[in-house]
C-alpha positions as CSV (number, residue, x, y, z in Angstrom):
1,M,131.9,57.5,103.7
2,A,130.5,54.1,104.6
3,E,130.5,51.3,102.0
4,S,127.2,50.8,100.2
5,Q,126.5,47.1,100.9
6,A,126.4,44.9,97.9
7,A,123.4,42.6,97.3
8,R,121.1,44.6,99.6
9,G,117.7,43.0,99.9
10,V,119.0,39.6,98.6
11,A,117.9,36.8,100.9
12,P,120.8,34.7,102.2
13,S,119.3,31.6,100.5
14,D,119.4,33.5,97.2
15,L,122.8,35.1,97.5
16,G,124.6,32.3,95.6
17,S,122.2,32.7,92.7
18,Y,122.8,36.5,92.7
19,Q,126.5,36.1,92.8
20,H,126.4,33.6,89.9
21,A,124.5,36.2,87.8
22,V,127.0,38.9,88.7
23,R,129.9,36.7,87.6
24,L,128.1,36.0,84.3
25,V,127.8,39.7,83.6
26,L,131.4,40.5,84.5
27,T,132.9,37.7,82.5
28,N,130.9,37.9,79.2
29,D,131.0,40.8,76.8
30,I,127.3,40.1,75.9
31,I,124.7,37.7,77.2
32,T,122.0,36.4,74.9
33,E,119.6,33.4,74.8
34,E,122.4,31.3,73.2
35,R,125.6,33.0,74.6
36,P,127.4,32.0,76.7
37,R,125.0,29.1,77.1
38,A,121.3,28.3,77.3
39,G,119.8,29.6,80.6
40,A,122.4,32.3,81.3
41,L,120.2,35.1,80.1
42,A,117.3,34.0,82.3
43,A,119.6,33.6,85.3
44,V,120.8,37.2,84.8
45,L,117.5,38.9,84.0
46,R,116.1,37.6,87.3
47,W,118.5,40.0,89.1
48,A,119.0,42.6,86.4
49,D,117.7,45.6,88.5
50,L,119.7,44.8,91.6
51,I,122.8,44.1,89.5
52,A,122.4,47.5,87.7
53,R,122.1,49.2,91.1
54,D,125.1,47.6,92.6
55,F,127.3,48.1,89.5
56,A,126.3,51.8,89.4
57,E,126.9,52.5,93.1
58,L,130.0,50.4,93.6
59,L,131.8,50.5,90.2
60,G,130.3,53.3,88.2
61,Y,129.4,50.8,85.5
62,A,126.2,50.9,83.4
63,T,124.2,47.8,82.7
64,V,122.0,47.6,79.6
65,A,119.4,44.8,80.0
66,T,116.5,43.9,77.7
67,A,114.4,40.8,77.3
68,R,116.9,39.5,74.6
69,Q,120.3,40.6,75.9
70,V,122.4,42.0,78.7
71,R,125.5,44.2,78.1
72,L,127.8,45.7,80.7
73,V,129.3,49.1,79.8
74,R,132.5,49.5,81.7
75,R,134.5,52.6,82.6
76,L,138.1,52.2,81.4
77,D,140.6,53.3,84.1
78,T,143.7,51.9,82.4
79,V,144.8,50.2,79.2
80,D,146.6,46.9,79.1
81,P,147.3,44.3,76.4
82,T,144.9,41.7,77.9
83,Q,141.9,43.8,77.0
84,R,142.0,42.6,73.4
85,S,141.3,39.0,74.5
86,I,137.6,39.2,73.7
87,F,138.4,39.7,70.0
88,V,139.6,36.2,69.0
89,A,139.0,34.3,65.8
90,R,137.6,30.7,65.9
91,S,141.1,29.5,65.3
92,G,142.1,31.0,68.6
93,R,144.2,33.7,66.9
94,P,143.7,37.2,68.5
95,F,142.4,39.9,66.2
96,D,145.1,42.1,64.6
97,R,144.7,45.7,63.7
98,R,143.2,44.9,60.3
99,R,140.5,42.6,61.8
100,L,139.6,45.2,64.5
101,A,139.3,47.9,61.8
102,Y,137.2,45.6,59.6
103,L,134.9,44.8,62.5
104,C,134.2,48.5,63.1
105,L,133.6,49.1,59.4
106,V,131.3,46.1,59.1
107,L,129.2,47.3,62.0
108,A,129.0,50.7,60.4
109,V,127.7,49.0,57.2
110,F,124.9,47.4,59.2
111,Q,123.6,50.8,60.0
112,R,122.7,51.3,56.3
113,S,121.3,47.8,55.9
114,R,117.8,46.3,56.5
115,I,117.3,43.0,58.2
116,E,119.6,40.9,56.0
117,I,122.7,41.4,53.9
118,S,124.7,39.3,51.4
119,L,128.4,38.9,51.8
120,A,128.9,40.2,48.3
121,D,127.0,43.4,49.1
122,L,128.8,43.7,52.4
123,V,132.3,43.6,50.8
124,R,131.2,46.0,48.1
125,A,130.3,48.5,50.8
126,L,133.4,47.7,52.9
127,G,135.9,48.1,50.1
128,P,135.6,51.9,49.4
129,T,135.6,52.7,53.1
130,A,138.6,50.6,53.9
131,N,140.5,51.8,50.9
132,A,140.0,55.4,52.0
133,I,141.9,54.7,55.2
134,S,145.6,55.0,54.8
135,G,147.4,51.7,55.5
136,L,144.3,49.6,55.7
137,R,142.8,48.7,52.3
138,F,140.6,45.8,51.2
139,D,141.3,43.8,48.1
140,A,139.2,40.7,47.4
141,T,142.1,39.1,45.5
142,I,144.3,39.1,48.6
143,T,143.9,36.0,50.7
144,E,144.7,37.7,54.1
145,H,142.1,40.4,53.5
146,K,139.4,37.8,52.7
147,R,140.4,35.7,55.7
148,A,140.1,38.8,58.0
149,V,136.6,39.4,56.7
150,V,135.6,35.8,57.4
151,D,137.0,36.0,60.9
152,V,135.0,39.2,61.6
153,L,131.8,37.6,60.3
154,D,132.4,34.5,62.3
155,W,132.9,36.6,65.5
156,L,129.7,38.5,64.8
157,T,127.8,35.3,64.2
158,D,129.1,33.8,67.5
159,H,128.0,36.9,69.3
160,G,124.5,36.8,67.9
161,A,124.7,39.9,65.7
162,L,124.5,37.8,62.5
163,R,122.8,34.6,61.6
164,L,123.8,32.7,58.5
165,S,120.7,31.8,56.5
166,D,122.3,30.6,53.2
167,G,125.6,30.0,51.6
168,S,129.0,29.9,53.3
169,A,131.7,32.5,54.0
170,E,134.4,29.9,53.6
171,T,133.1,29.2,50.0
172,W,133.2,32.9,49.2
173,E,136.8,33.0,50.6
174,R,137.8,30.2,48.2
175,D,136.0,31.7,45.2
176,T,134.7,35.3,45.4
177,E,133.2,35.1,42.0
178,R,130.9,32.1,42.6
179,G,130.7,31.9,46.4
180,D,128.4,34.0,48.6
181,A,126.5,34.0,51.9
182,L,123.3,35.5,53.2
183,Y,123.1,36.8,56.8
184,D,120.2,38.0,58.9
185,I,121.2,41.0,61.0
186,D,120.2,41.5,64.6
187,H,120.5,45.3,64.8
188,D,119.9,45.4,68.6
189,I,122.9,43.2,69.4
190,A,125.0,44.8,66.7
191,A,124.4,48.2,68.4
192,A,125.1,46.7,71.8
193,L,128.5,45.3,70.7
194,F,129.8,48.7,69.8
195,R,129.0,51.4,72.3
196,P,131.9,53.9,72.5
197,A,131.7,56.4,75.3
198,R,132.5,59.1,72.7
199,P,133.0,59.2,68.9
200,I,136.3,57.6,68.0
201,Q,137.2,60.2,65.5
202,Q,137.1,62.9,68.2
203,L,139.9,61.2,70.2
204,S,143.2,63.0,70.1
205,G,145.2,60.1,71.6
206,A,145.1,57.0,73.8
207,V,144.3,59.0,76.9
208,G,140.9,59.7,75.3
209,L,140.1,56.0,75.6
210,L,140.1,56.4,79.4
211,D,136.8,57.3,81.0
212,I,138.1,60.0,83.3
213,A,135.3,62.1,84.8
214,D,135.8,65.6,86.1
215,V,136.9,65.3,89.7
216,S,135.2,67.4,92.3
217,T,137.2,69.7,94.5
218,K,135.4,68.2,97.5
219,R,137.6,65.7,99.3
220,S,134.7,63.4,100.1
221,A,133.9,63.1,96.4
222,Q,137.5,62.5,95.5
223,R,137.6,59.6,98.1
224,E,134.5,58.1,96.7
225,A,135.8,58.3,93.1
226,A,139.1,56.6,94.3
227,A,137.1,53.9,96.0
228,R,135.1,53.1,92.9
229,R,138.4,53.1,90.9
230,A,139.9,50.6,93.5
231,R,136.9,48.3,93.2
232,R,137.1,48.3,89.4
233,L,140.8,47.6,89.4
234,L,140.4,44.8,91.9
235,L,137.7,43.1,89.8
236,E,139.5,43.5,86.5
237,H,143.0,42.5,87.7
238,P,144.1,39.3,89.5
239,V,146.0,41.2,92.2
240,L,146.8,44.7,93.3
241,Y,149.9,45.9,95.2
242,Y,149.7,49.0,97.3
243,A,153.1,50.3,96.4
244,T,152.4,50.4,92.7
245,L,149.1,52.4,92.9
246,D,148.4,56.1,93.2
247,A,147.9,57.5,96.7
248,D,144.1,57.7,96.8
249,T,143.5,54.3,95.2
250,A,146.0,52.6,97.6
251,A,144.3,54.2,100.6
252,A,140.9,53.0,99.4
253,L,142.2,49.5,98.8
254,R,143.5,49.3,102.4
255,S,140.0,49.4,103.7
256,S,138.9,45.9,104.7
257,D,135.3,46.8,103.9
258,L,136.0,47.5,100.2
259,A,137.4,44.0,99.4
260,E,134.9,42.2,101.7
261,N,132.1,44.0,99.9
262,L,133.4,42.9,96.5
263,A,133.6,39.3,97.9
264,R,129.9,39.6,98.9
265,L,129.1,40.9,95.4
266,T,130.9,38.2,93.5
267,G,131.2,35.2,95.8
268,L,135.0,35.4,95.5
269,V,137.5,35.0,98.4
270,V,139.6,37.9,99.7
271,E,143.3,37.3,100.3
272,R,145.0,40.2,102.0
273,R,148.7,40.3,102.4
274,A,151.3,42.9,103.4
275,E,151.9,43.8,99.8
276,G,148.3,44.1,98.6
277,V,145.0,42.4,98.0
278,M,143.8,39.6,95.8
279,L,140.3,38.3,94.9
280,V,140.5,34.5,94.4
281,D,137.9,32.3,92.7
282,P,138.2,28.7,94.0
283,T,136.0,27.4,91.2
284,G,138.2,28.8,88.4
285,R,135.2,30.2,86.5
286,F,135.7,33.9,87.1
287,T,138.6,34.3,84.7
288,D,139.3,34.0,81.0
289,R,142.7,32.4,81.9
290,P,142.1,29.5,84.4
291,F,145.3,28.7,86.3
292,P,146.5,26.3,87.5
293,G,144.8,23.0,86.8
294,R,144.1,21.0,83.7
295,G,145.1,22.7,80.5
296,G,147.5,22.7,77.6
297,A,151.2,22.4,77.7
298,V,151.6,26.2,78.2
299,N,149.5,26.2,81.4
300,R,151.4,23.2,82.8
301,A,154.8,24.6,81.9
302,A,153.9,27.9,83.5
303,G,152.9,26.2,86.8
304,L,155.9,24.0,87.0
305,L,158.2,26.9,86.2
306,L,156.8,28.7,89.2
307,A,157.6,25.7,91.4
308,K,161.2,25.7,90.0
309,V,161.5,29.4,90.7
310,A,160.2,28.9,94.3
311,D,162.8,26.3,94.9
312,L,165.5,28.7,93.7
313,L,164.2,31.5,96.0
314,D,163.9,29.2,99.0
315,D,167.5,28.0,98.5
316,P,169.4,30.8,96.8
317,D,172.8,29.1,97.5
318,T,172.2,26.7,94.6
319,G,173.5,29.2,92.1
320,P,174.5,32.8,91.4
321,A,172.9,35.4,93.7
322,V,169.4,36.4,92.9
323,T,169.1,40.2,92.2
324,R,166.0,42.3,92.9
325,M,164.4,44.8,90.7
326,V,161.8,47.6,91.3
327,V,158.4,46.7,89.9
328,P,157.0,49.5,87.7
329,S,154.1,51.3,89.1
330,A,150.6,51.2,87.5
331,L,151.1,54.8,86.4
332,D,154.4,54.0,84.7
333,D,152.8,51.0,82.9
334,L,149.9,53.2,81.8
335,Q,152.1,56.0,80.6
336,D,154.3,53.6,78.7
337,I,151.5,51.9,76.8
338,V,149.7,55.2,76.1
339,E,152.9,56.6,74.6
340,R,153.4,53.5,72.4
341,I,149.8,53.7,71.2
342,D,150.2,57.4,70.4
343,A,153.5,56.7,68.6
344,G,151.7,54.2,66.4
345,L,148.9,56.7,65.6
346,N,151.5,59.4,64.9
347,V,149.9,61.9,67.4
348,V,151.4,64.1,70.0
349,P,151.3,62.2,73.4
350,R,149.1,63.6,76.1
351,G,150.0,63.5,79.7
352,L,147.8,61.7,82.3
353,P,145.7,63.9,84.5
354,A,147.6,64.5,87.7
355,E,144.4,65.2,89.7
356,V,143.3,61.6,89.0
357,Y,146.6,59.7,89.1
358,S,148.0,61.4,92.2
359,P,151.5,60.3,93.4
360,Q,151.9,58.7,96.9
361,A,151.5,61.6,99.4
362,D,153.9,60.0,101.8
363,P,157.0,58.5,100.2
364,V,156.9,54.7,100.4
365,E,159.4,52.1,99.5
366,P,158.8,50.9,95.9
367,L,157.9,47.3,95.4
368,E,161.0,45.2,94.8
369,A,160.9,41.6,93.6
370,P,163.4,38.9,92.6
371,F,164.7,39.1,89.0
372,I,165.3,35.7,87.3
373,E,167.5,35.8,84.2
374,R,166.3,34.3,80.9
375,G,169.2,31.8,81.0
376,R,168.0,30.4,84.4
377,L,164.5,30.1,83.1
378,E,165.8,28.2,80.1
379,T,167.7,25.8,82.4
380,M,164.6,25.2,84.5
381,L,162.5,24.4,81.5
382,A,165.2,22.0,80.2
383,E,165.1,20.2,83.5
384,L,161.3,19.8,83.2
385,Y,161.7,18.3,79.7
386,S,164.3,15.9,81.1
387,E,162.1,15.0,84.1
388,F,158.8,14.5,82.2
389,G,159.9,13.7,78.7
390,A,159.7,16.1,75.7
391,A,156.5,14.3,74.5
392,S,154.7,15.4,77.7
393,F,154.7,18.9,76.3
394,T,152.7,17.9,73.2
395,A,153.9,17.6,69.6
396,Q,153.6,21.4,69.2
397,W,156.3,22.2,71.8
398,Q,158.4,19.0,72.2
399,Y,161.1,20.5,69.9
400,D,160.5,24.1,70.7
401,Q,161.6,24.8,74.3
402,A,162.3,28.5,73.5
403,G,158.8,29.0,72.1
404,L,157.2,27.2,75.1
405,L,159.1,29.4,77.5
406,D,157.9,32.5,75.7
407,A,154.3,31.4,75.8
408,A,154.5,30.3,79.4
409,T,156.0,33.6,80.6
410,R,153.5,35.5,78.6
411,L,150.7,33.7,80.4
412,L,152.2,34.4,83.8
413,D,152.7,38.0,82.8
414,D,149.0,38.3,81.8
415,L,148.1,36.8,85.2
416,R,150.4,39.3,86.9
417,L,152.4,36.6,88.6
418,I,155.5,37.8,86.9
419,R,156.6,40.9,84.9
420,R,158.6,40.1,81.7
421,R,161.5,42.4,81.4
422,P,164.5,42.5,79.0
423,G,166.7,39.6,79.8
424,G,164.4,37.8,82.2
425,A,161.4,38.1,84.5
426,V,160.5,39.8,87.8
427,I,158.7,37.4,90.1
428,L,155.8,39.1,91.8
429,P,154.7,38.3,95.4
430,A,151.5,36.6,94.3
431,A,153.6,33.9,92.6
432,A,154.4,32.6,96.1
433,R,150.8,31.1,96.3
434,Y,152.0,28.5,93.8
435,R,155.3,27.5,95.6
436,N,153.8,24.0,96.4
437,I,152.5,23.3,92.9
438,T,153.3,19.7,91.7
439,A,152.5,17.7,88.6
440,A,150.2,14.8,89.2
441,L,150.6,11.8,86.7
442,P,147.5,9.6,87.2
443,E,147.6,6.0,86.3
444,G,146.8,5.5,82.6
445,A,147.4,9.1,81.8
446,R,149.7,8.3,78.9
447,H,148.2,8.4,75.5
448,D,150.3,7.9,72.3
449,G,153.5,8.6,74.3
450,Q,152.2,11.8,75.8
451,S,151.6,12.4,79.5
452,A,148.3,14.1,80.3
453,F,149.3,15.5,83.8
454,T,147.4,18.0,85.8
455,L,148.6,20.4,88.5
456,E,147.9,20.4,92.2
457,F,148.9,23.0,94.7
458,S,148.3,24.2,98.2
459,P,147.8,28.0,98.3
460,E,150.4,29.8,100.3
461,G,150.7,33.4,101.2
462,T,153.5,35.8,100.5
463,A,156.2,36.7,103.0
């Protein structure tokens, strides 16, 4: 079946504007008059009908657009730890299980409210519901419970579901007897923020989170479903490797039309290599984790570590031989995280549908990549500290090399440039793009003894 062309009917002179609107929808959980910035809603609403058509045909996504908001309803093909990144407190701390549970319960309280609610009334409604859930609880005398409620209310305020009209949540947190706050509720946005595909209480396990439609017995329908899955995965993940995917998805991804069509939809650049396909954003705006470039010590350390690793792989005679390790398949990763979620929920694990996640029909060599031991990575980071000075890595990390190494490798794992494994890390082929990365120390970059260096690199393909 031929690819349905993205942006049909969009004039060449308007294509950039359309692609900008598409990127806004894909990178923001909700778009309002104030979020993510003024003018974004108008930029998207101009193209709302065409975006809805393209997302439905190419991705199977639904777009909910009104005069006041735009919300993308995704289909979930897989589960990975980075999907929690949209739930973050103002402090930058990711929501834990308590905050996620409180968020759902607070949204449920809104359904029984009118246009405003006081914080005191909200916690009075929240308490009995939370205390009825084993292992959750809410106690207004416990500081962590109060802080979790404040984080949830701040998140809802930042997303436009609440508007503070009087008082302060922080004052209530310090003194629940005297402090209070009054919020106006935007029920439309509150409803848009929580749109589960099916009632949560009906899920029997983590597999129920996946939006797996019944697959037709017709081969043409199966191929189209696989193509939509490949498009979704390529948009949601930095890079895809053929050898780690199921047979139908890998076959769809090998079509040059598929990736080129996504490039036309989004304005991104296709990089196709022997191992797989990557969509690259030269502007650095189509991601929640910009890399490389200016950033904190973690970003810089991660980039410089990749350069050190590249030097080692280019000249393996400088130390002990580098071993290679099989990279887990996407199916193995999904099965592992589903089983861990089910174990935490104390339910019987369910298997993944074989008709959707089909194995490779023709046996292929698994993807193997170099494995760098933790000790080598520690040595590389110590060399960077010696080269640039400990103060260059900010006061937070100058005395904590082990903590910085953990944070840097976690970032690289989120970007799928490495895979963290017990005892070290597997270096994935896409990391070779950054083999020429260097630290630039501009004149006058030192402030209070710290070097504010940025990263520069020349993209380079894999072998």
